[in-house]
C-alpha positions as a Python dict, from the first residue, in 0.01 Angstrom:
ca = {
    (1, 'M'): (0, 0, 0),
    (2, 'L'): (34, 185, -295),
    (3, 'S'): (-209, 477, -161),
    (4, 'T'): (84, 604, 19),
    (5, 'T'): (368, 596, -208),
    (6, 'T'): (542, 852, -436),
    (7, 'M'): (424, 843, -809),
    (8, 'T'): (662, 919, -1088),
    (9, 'T'): (546, 953, -1462),
    (10, 'V'): (782, 833, -1710),
    (11, 'L'): (789, 1026, -2060),
    (12, 'P'): (998, 919, -2382),
    (13, 'V'): (1214, 1182, -2529),
    (14, 'K'): (1427, 1205, -2813),
    (15, 'D'): (1659, 1495, -2719),
    (16, 'L'): (1729, 1496, -2335),
    (17, 'D'): (1887, 1858, -2323),
    (18, 'R'): (1612, 2012, -2531),
    (19, 'A'): (1335, 1834, -2297),
    (20, 'R'): (1523, 1920, -1994),
    (21, 'A'): (1551, 2292, -2096),
    (22, 'F'): (1166, 2282, -2180),
    (23, 'Y'): (1054, 2129, -1817),
    (24, 'Q'): (1294, 2341, -1633),
    (25, 'D'): (1279, 2690, -1802),
    (26, 'S'): (930, 2663, -1967),
    (27, 'L'): (744, 2466, -1696),
    (28, 'G'): (948, 2561, -1377),
    (29, 'L'): (1002, 2239, -1263),
    (30, 'K'): (1312, 2160, -1044),
    (31, 'P'): (1573, 1919, -1141),
    (32, 'A'): (1566, 1609, -886),
    (33, 'G'): (1850, 1423, -1045),
    (34, 'T'): (1938, 1155, -1285),
    (35, 'N'): (1937, 801, -1348),
    (36, 'G'): (2237, 778, -1577),
    (37, 'D'): (2311, 955, -1900),
    (38, 'D'): (1986, 884, -2049),
    (39, 'S'): (1744, 1023, -1781),
    (40, 'M'): (1642, 1314, -1589),
    (41, 'M'): (1403, 1358, -1271),
    (42, 'F'): (1212, 1696, -1213),
    (43, 'S'): (997, 1742, -902),
    (44, 'S'): (696, 2013, -891),
    (45, 'G'): (793, 2043, -522),
    (46, 'G'): (524, 1799, -413),
    (47, 'S'): (588, 1431, -384),
    (48, 'N'): (534, 1338, -759),
    (49, 'A'): (782, 1364, -1033),
    (50, 'V'): (834, 1334, -1392),
    (51, 'E'): (1093, 1139, -1547),
    (52, 'L'): (1251, 1195, -1880),
    (53, 'I'): (1399, 898, -2047),
    (54, 'V'): (1562, 906, -2387),
    (55, 'R'): (1414, 675, -2623),
    (56, 'P'): (1503, 793, -2973),
    (57, 'D'): (1255, 568, -3151),
    (58, 'A'): (943, 605, -2910),
    (59, 'D'): (641, 734, -3036),
    (60, 'T'): (451, 968, -2831),
    (61, 'S'): (95, 929, -2739),
    (62, 'D'): (-222, 1072, -2854),
    (63, 'H'): (-376, 1122, -2525),
    (64, 'T'): (-277, 1346, -2192),
    (65, 'S'): (44, 1204, -2049),
    (66, 'V'): (58, 1428, -1748),
    (67, 'S'): (-201, 1682, -1615),
    (68, 'F'): (-66, 1961, -1353),
    (69, 'E'): (-353, 2080, -1133),
    (70, 'V'): (-371, 2451, -1094),
    (71, 'A'): (-558, 2686, -869),
    (72, 'D'): (-595, 2957, -1180),
    (73, 'L'): (-594, 2806, -1474),
    (74, 'E'): (-597, 3131, -1706),
    (75, 'S'): (-294, 3281, -1500),
    (76, 'E'): (-67, 2964, -1547),
    (77, 'M'): (-190, 2974, -1923),
    (78, 'S'): (-54, 3346, -1945),
    (79, 'D'): (265, 3254, -1773),
    (80, 'L'): (337, 2962, -1986),
    (81, 'A'): (223, 3152, -2321),
    (82, 'G'): (469, 3399, -2203),
    (83, 'K'): (739, 3129, -2225),
    (84, 'G'): (647, 3046, -2583),
    (85, 'I'): (396, 2781, -2514),
    (86, 'H'): (94, 2722, -2741),
    (87, 'F'): (-210, 2560, -2620),
    (88, 'A'): (-402, 2335, -2840),
    (89, 'D'): (-772, 2372, -2959),
    (90, 'Y'): (-988, 2068, -3009),
    (91, 'D'): (-1360, 2031, -3163),
    (92, 'L'): (-1402, 1673, -3112),
    (93, 'P'): (-1729, 1477, -3003),
    (94, 'G'): (-1730, 1530, -2637),
    (95, 'L'): (-1454, 1768, -2626),
    (96, 'K'): (-1459, 2118, -2725),
    (97, 'T'): (-1228, 2436, -2645),
    (98, 'E'): (-1293, 2781, -2641),
    (99, 'N'): (-1022, 3007, -2619),
    (100, 'H'): (-806, 2694, -2561),
    (101, 'I'): (-1013, 2576, -2271),
    (102, 'A'): (-1242, 2257, -2228),
    (103, 'V'): (-1503, 2282, -1957),
    (104, 'S'): (-1677, 1984, -1805),
    (105, 'E'): (-1868, 1955, -1489),
    (106, 'H'): (-1604, 1890, -1257),
    (107, 'Q'): (-1285, 2067, -1425),
    (108, 'R'): (-1152, 2329, -1681),
    (109, 'C'): (-845, 2196, -1882),
    (110, 'A'): (-599, 2328, -2142),
    (111, 'W'): (-359, 2131, -2311),
    (112, 'F'): (-38, 2173, -2484),
    (113, 'P'): (272, 1962, -2589),
    (114, 'D'): (596, 1939, -2463),
    (115, 'S'): (937, 1980, -2682),
    (116, 'E'): (900, 1629, -2785),
    (117, 'G'): (515, 1589, -2867),
    (118, 'N'): (411, 1472, -2560),
    (119, 'I'): (61, 1573, -2470),
    (120, 'L'): (59, 1762, -2121),
    (121, 'C'): (-250, 1935, -1951),
    (122, 'L'): (-319, 2209, -1703),
    (123, 'H'): (-627, 2133, -1518),
    (124, 'Q'): (-815, 2341, -1240),
    (125, 'N'): (-1093, 2169, -1058),
    (126, 'I'): (-1438, 2370, -1037),
}
């Protein structure tokens, strides 16, 4: 059954070298191999992975592509901001951030783009 499998999120990137640097150096994910010259796998140390695949003509989505669960949202945000990552602010129906953080009944979240324009999220369960 799928409930016991490893999951991989596949993200389109225009520039693999730039994206590799972002995911490895800025986010601290560990390289986990390649699937040829046009993709790169990363692991967070758990059983899930992110695969970056070169798609020069692919558009990025307007929604969260990957969300990373963290224990201390502000601490993670501070670490990433120190590496040049800028968090987004939203003021939409049903989604408003204060100091880059949106709070719901069950989570606190902050969003930022990767080097290719994919929307990533940090979330802390409450």
